[in-house]
N, C-alpha and C positions, 0 to 999 in steps of 0.2 A: 250782420254782415259776415260773409264767408272769409276765412283766413286767406291771406294772399297766396300762401303756398299751395292752395287748392288749384290755382290757375297756372302754376309753374310746372314744367316738365321736370320731375325729380324721380328718376328710377330708383327703386329699392336697392340699397347697397348690398343686399344679400342675394336676391334673386335676379336683379337687373331688369325687372319688369316695371312698367308704368302701371301702378295699381289702379283698379277701378274704384269708384265710390270715393269716400273721404280720403284725401291724400295725406300721408304722413309728412311731417316737417322734413326739410332736406337733411339727409344723413341718418334718418330714422328708418328702421325696418318697417315694411308694410304689415298690415294686419294679418294677411295670409301667412307670411313668414313667421310672425310671432306665434300664431296658432300652430303652424306645422312644426316649428322647432320647440314649442312649449316654453316660450320665454316669458317668465312672469314680468309684469309691467314694472315692478319695483325690485327686480332681481331676487337673488337668494342670499342667505347668510346662515352661518352656523358657528359652532364653537369647538368642534372636535376635528382634528387633534389640536388645532390652534384656531383662534378667531379667523373666520374666512368670509369673503364676499365674492359672489360670482354672478354670471349672467343667466345660467340655466343648468339643467341636469344633463349629464352626459348620456346620450342614448338617442336612438332613432335619427331624426333629421339633423339634430345638432351634432351628433357624432359624425355623420357623413359630411357635414359642412366643415367641421374642424379638420378631418382627414384631408379634405380637398384643399383647405387653406394651407396645410402643411406642404402640399405639393405645389400649390399656386397661390402664394401669399397675396392678399389684397388688403391694403391698409383701411380702405373705407368699410369693408365688411367687418374687420376686427373692431374698428371704431364704433360701428353700430352695435355690436355686442357689448362693448365696453360701457355703453350708456346704462345698461342694466346694473353693472357693477358699481358705477358712480352713484346711482340712485340707492342701491342697497347700502352702500357705505354712508351716504349722507343721512339716510333714514334711521339707521340702526346704531350709529356711534353716539355715545352719550355726549351731550354738550360740554360737560366738564372735561371729558377726555379730549374733545376737539380743542379746548382752550389750552391743553398741555402741549399740543402740537404747535410750537411757537413758529416754526417755519414749514415750508412745503415738505410733506413726507417724501422720503427717498424710496424710489422703486428699485428693487434689486432683483433682476431677472435670474432665474435658474439657468446656469450655463450648461451646455450640452457637452458630452464627452465624445460624441461621434464626429467623424470627419465632416459629414453633412449635417450640420447643426439644425435643430428644430427652430424654424424662424418665428414661431408664434410668441414666445415670451418677450423678445425684444420688440416685436411689432406691437404687441399689447402695451408695452411701456410707451411707445411712440404715440399710440392712440390716447392713452391716459394723460400724457404730457400736454396734449393740445389745449386743454382748458387752463393751463398754468397752475393747477393745484398740486402737481407732483413734479418731481425731477428724478430722472434715472441716474443711478450710480452703480457701476459694475464693481461690486465688492467681493464677488465670489469667483473662484476658479475650481475646476475639478482637480483633486489631489490624486485620483486614480480612476481607471475605467471601471464601469459597473456592468452587470448583466442586464440584458433586456428584461423588463419586468412584467410583460404582458401576461405570462402564465405563472407568475410567482404569487404565493399567498402573502398575507400580511406579515407574518414573522420573517419569512425569507426576504421580503422587500426591506424590512427594517435592517436586517443583517447586511443586505446588499448595499444599502446607502450609508451605513455607519462609517464615519470618518471619510466620506467621499468628497468633502469640500475643504477648501482652504480660504481663509479670509485674506484679502490683499492688503488691507491696512486697518489699524484701529481708528476709532474716532478721534478727532482733535479735541483740544480743551473745550468742554461744554457742548461739543457737537452731538453727543449721544442724547443729551437732555433736550436739545432744540430740534433734532432731526430724527424723528421716529422712522423706522424701516418697515416697509411692506414688501414681502417677498412676492414675486410675480411668476406664475406658471400657467400653462394653458389648461391642464387637467389635474384636478385634485382627486386622488383615489383613496388610498389608505393614509396618505399624509407622510409616508416614510421619507420621501425626498425632501419635502419642505421642512419637516421636523429636523432632519439632519442639517439642513442649511441654516435653520434658525438657531440651533445649538452652536454651530460654528460661529455665527455672527455674534451671538450673546457672549460666547467665551472671549471674543475679541473686544467686547465692551459696547456693542451696539444694542439699541433698544428695539426689539422686534415686536411690532404691534399685531401682526397677523399676515394673512395671505390673500392675494387677489388672484382669482382664477377665471377662466372663460367658462369652464364647466366643472360640475362636481358629480362624481360617481361614488358608488359605495353605499354605505348604510344610510337609508333615507331618514331614519330617526335622528340623524345628526344634522339634518337640514330642515329649513322651513322657509316658506315665502315670507318676505318682510311685510308686516302689516301696513 
């Protein structure tokens, strides 16, 4: 028997088209988009510079999609990409580690220093919160403006982001043990921004477990598709 969603009109949340052939479940990207954007079915993960989980590699079609989503944010498109991150996280995190996460992990988005803030980190948090497994908590603010990093190398990015964040509050009694923190950003490149944010949170007493991103760019040897 064919799945019920084959008979329902459910446009792809990424391209907006009604896919031909096998229909994806509602809210899932169509096969053509997954191939065009090179989205691994089980997402991506890596350990450099922090443990990280993401939807795909930053480049080609995914790069253009994320740039468009910065200009025209669409929660359903971000939610479709977030499915890969969820699968990567669920597949790769050690069961013993999962048991230490006594309560829902806290999602801490990277704040922007620009007047027109990047909408994707908070939108990504909203998408991940939908399943009830995570809860957003804005623990960071910018302590100073930074340079645009598009043309900066790794060392300059690290210097640019050093001391760029301020933690808004320390954890309450026992909160750091119960509530692990996952930093949320749209694109992970050298990790200078997320590393600076993680150091700031750790210095305040929070337990940072890693980073969730929509796309990973940079050294490919630091990443692999989740088996």
